[in-house]
C-alpha positions in Angstrom: -42.5 182.8 39.9 -42.9 182.6 43.7 -39.2 183.3 44.3 -39.3 186.7 42.7 -39.0 189.4 45.3 -39.8 193.1 44.9 -36.8 195.4 44.6 -35.4 196.3 48.1 -34.7 199.9 47.0 -37.7 202.2 47.2 -38.1 204.8 44.3 -35.9 207.8 44.7 -37.4 210.5 46.8 -37.7 214.1 45.5 -34.9 216.3 46.6 -37.1 218.2 49.1 -37.5 214.9 51.0 -34.0 213.3 51.3 -33.9 209.6 52.0 -33.4 208.6 55.6 -30.0 207.2 54.7 -28.8 210.7 53.8 -30.1 212.6 56.8 -29.2 211.3 60.2 -31.9 211.5 62.9 -29.1 211.1 65.5 -27.5 214.4 64.4 -25.9 216.1 67.3 -25.9 219.8 67.6 -22.3 219.6 68.8 -20.9 218.7 65.4 -21.1 222.1 63.7 -18.1 223.7 62.1 -17.4 227.1 60.5 -18.5 227.2 56.8 -15.7 229.5 55.7 -12.5 231.1 57.1 -13.2 234.7 58.1 -14.5 236.9 60.8 -18.1 237.7 61.7 -19.0 241.1 60.2 -22.7 241.2 61.1 -24.3 239.3 63.9 -27.7 237.5 64.3 -30.4 239.7 65.7 -33.6 238.0 66.8 -35.4 241.4 67.0 -34.6 242.4 63.5 -34.8 240.9 60.0 -31.2 239.6 60.2 -31.6 235.9 61.0 -28.1 234.7 60.4 -24.5 236.0 60.4 -22.3 237.5 57.7 -18.8 236.0 57.6 -16.3 238.3 56.0 -13.9 236.1 54.0 -12.3 236.4 50.5 -13.8 236.0 47.1 -13.1 232.6 45.7 -12.5 231.0 49.1 -14.2 227.6 49.6 -17.5 227.3 51.5 -17.8 224.0 53.3 -20.8 222.1 54.8 -21.1 223.1 58.5 -22.3 219.6 59.3 -23.3 216.3 57.5 -26.6 216.1 55.7 -28.3 216.3 52.3 -28.6 219.3 49.9 -32.3 220.2 49.7 -31.9 223.4 47.7 -29.1 224.7 45.3 -30.0 227.7 43.1 -30.8 231.3 42.9 -34.6 231.3 43.1 -35.0 232.9 46.5 -34.8 236.7 46.2 -32.1 238.4 48.4 -29.9 235.3 48.8 -28.1 235.1 45.5 -26.8 231.7 44.8 -28.1 229.7 47.8 -27.4 226.3 49.2 -29.6 224.7 51.9 -28.6 221.5 53.7 -30.9 219.4 55.8 -29.0 217.9 58.7 -31.8 216.2 60.5 -35.6 216.5 61.1 -34.6 219.4 63.4 -31.8 221.3 61.7 -31.1 223.1 58.3 -28.3 225.4 57.4 -28.2 228.0 54.6 -25.2 229.4 52.7 -26.1 232.5 50.7 -24.3 234.8 48.1 -22.1 232.0 46.7 -20.1 232.8 43.5 -20.3 229.1 42.5 -22.5 226.2 43.7 -20.5 223.0 43.6 -23.3 220.5 44.8 -26.6 219.3 43.5 -30.0 218.9 45.1 -30.4 215.5 46.7 -26.7 215.0 47.2 -25.5 213.6 50.5 -22.9 215.8 52.1 -20.2 215.1 54.7 -19.2 217.8 57.2 -16.4 219.9 55.7 -17.2 219.0 52.0 -16.6 222.0 49.7 -20.1 223.1 48.5 -19.5 226.5 47.0 -17.3 229.5 46.6 -17.5 232.9 48.3 -18.0 235.9 46.0 -21.7 236.1 44.8 -22.5 239.5 46.4 -21.4 242.3 43.9 -21.4 244.9 46.7 -19.3 242.8 49.1 -17.7 239.9 47.2 -16.0 238.6 50.4 -19.3 238.0 52.3 -20.9 234.7 53.0 -24.3 234.8 54.7 -24.8 231.8 57.0 -28.0 230.7 58.8 -29.0 227.8 61.0 -32.7 226.9 61.5 -33.9 224.7 64.3 -37.4 223.3 63.9 -37.9 225.9 61.0 -36.9 228.9 63.1 -33.6 230.8 62.7 -31.3 230.5 65.7 -28.0 232.3 66.4 -25.3 230.3 64.6 -22.8 231.4 67.2 -24.6 229.4 69.8 -23.9 226.2 67.8 -20.6 226.9 66.1 -17.3 226.1 67.9 -15.6 229.0 69.6 -12.6 230.6 67.8 
């Protein structure tokens, strides 16, 4: 009949393209928080291959989302990162959390800042280490420029 309208909800996007509702384009770089309690044990170095920071924490400690967004990757398919979680925060920012013992989120899931997403402890050589990276427009940036001071 003429009164039938198409469904307002578009088909679900694949996880690599989170819906606009789950990723804010008004994301502010001032909203970052530390992803885990601990101290920085290795610093970002733009001249070397180390494009994030190591945070020395404790095995089993909760890893939280550093900012709101949507999970675009959760798995162990990228060599050298162990159990890895990547969150898209906006068209400009992504964050990555590597060497988790457990992943507690799924691809496509909307995440609020501070939500527990994983557990520290996936690196057999250093079970207290979390590797954390922030990318701006696809390029790694020093997370300490964006994280709040301690």
